[in-house]
VEXZA-253916 format. One record per residue (C-alpha): x, y, z; residue in three letters. Coordinates in pm, 1 decimal. Each point is the difference from the previous one (the first is absolute). Layout:
N
PT,east,north,up,residu
PT,X,Y,Z,ala;
...
This chain:
78
PT,east,north,up,residu
PT,-194.1,1552.2,-1197.5,unk;
PT,-47.5,-267.0,265.3,unk;
PT,215.8,-77.1,301.8,unk;
PT,163.9,-341.5,-12.3,unk;
PT,179.3,-200.3,266.8,unk;
PT,151.1,-335.7,74.7,unk;
PT,-119.7,-155.1,323.8,unk;
PT,241.4,-251.7,153.7,unk;
PT,-181.1,-247.2,222.6,unk;
PT,105.2,-244.8,267.2,unk;
PT,-247.1,-278.5,74.6,unk;
PT,-52.5,-270.7,255.3,unk;
PT,182.9,-321.4,-86.4,unk;
PT,-180.0,-184.6,-278.8,unk;
PT,-243.6,283.4,-75.3,unk;
PT,167.5,171.6,-298.5,unk;
PT,-205.7,-178.2,-267.6,unk;
PT,-334.2,75.0,166.1,unk;
PT,104.3,362.7,58.5,unk;
PT,89.9,42.2,-369.1,unk;
PT,-330.5,-154.4,-106.7,unk;
PT,-198.9,236.8,223.8,unk;
PT,200.1,312.0,-90.4,unk;
PT,-40.7,-55.6,-374.8,unk;
PT,-374.8,56.6,47.5,unk;
PT,43.3,347.6,153.3,unk;
PT,-74.6,294.1,-233.4,unk;
PT,312.9,211.6,-40.8,unk;
PT,235.8,-298.9,10.0,unk;
PT,160.5,-42.6,-341.8,unk;
PT,238.4,-286.9,85.3,unk;
PT,58.9,-236.4,292.3,unk;
PT,276.6,-261.6,3.4,unk;
PT,147.4,-251.5,243.7,unk;
PT,372.7,65.4,45.6,unk;
PT,290.5,-132.4,204.7,unk;
PT,222.4,200.2,231.1,unk;
PT,-86.3,222.6,296.3,unk;
PT,-350.7,60.8,-141.1,unk;
PT,-250.0,-262.6,-107.9,unk;
PT,-221.1,199.0,-237.9,unk;
PT,54.6,306.4,-218.7,unk;
PT,-297.9,202.0,-119.7,unk;
PT,-16.9,276.7,-260.3,unk;
PT,-285.8,237.9,70.1,unk;
PT,-137.3,328.7,-126.9,unk;
PT,-243.7,267.8,108.9,unk;
PT,-97.2,352.2,-105.3,unk;
PT,164.2,169.1,301.3,unk;
PT,250.2,-83.2,272.4,unk;
PT,-286.8,9.9,251.1,unk;
PT,-197.6,-255.7,-201.1,unk;
PT,311.9,-214.0,-22.1,unk;
PT,32.7,13.6,378.3,unk;
PT,-362.9,-103.9,37.4,unk;
PT,55.7,-288.8,-241.7,unk;
PT,293.7,-128.3,203.5,unk;
PT,-142.8,55.9,347.6,unk;
PT,-367.8,-83.0,-54.2,unk;
PT,21.8,-269.4,-267.5,unk;
PT,343.4,-163.3,-28.0,unk;
PT,87.5,-7.8,370.8,unk;
PT,-343.3,-147.1,74.8,unk;
PT,82.5,-320.9,-190.1,unk;
PT,39.4,-291.3,244.4,unk;
PT,354.4,-135.5,30.8,unk;
PT,186.7,329.0,-46.0,unk;
PT,235.7,91.0,283.3,unk;
PT,175.9,310.5,-139.0,unk;
PT,0.8,227.0,-304.6,unk;
PT,245.1,252.2,-141.6,unk;
PT,-134.8,243.2,-261.0,unk;
PT,246.3,138.0,-257.1,unk;
PT,-151.4,274.3,-217.9,unk;
PT,130.3,16.7,-357.9,unk;
PT,181.4,323.3,-89.0,unk;
PT,67.7,128.8,-348.6,unk;
PT,345.5,158.6,-11.2,unk;
C-alpha cells in the first residue's frame, strides 16, 4: 500500500498556472489543480513510504519556482 497526501500550495501572485504545469511533470504527483481560497494549488501525491513522500515534497515540489509555502496533509484510512 502506498502513502498518499494532499499538498496545499501558496504561490507568488500570478504564478499558480506555471506552478501547476511544472508540478504535473513530477513523478509521484497524481493530480495538480488551480483552486481559489487561501491556497492557490492543490496536489494529490503518492509514494511508497512516508519518508519518500517527504522527499517528494521537500526535494521536488518545494523546488518549483513560484511556490511560497506548502502544507502536506497525509491521507488516513479510518
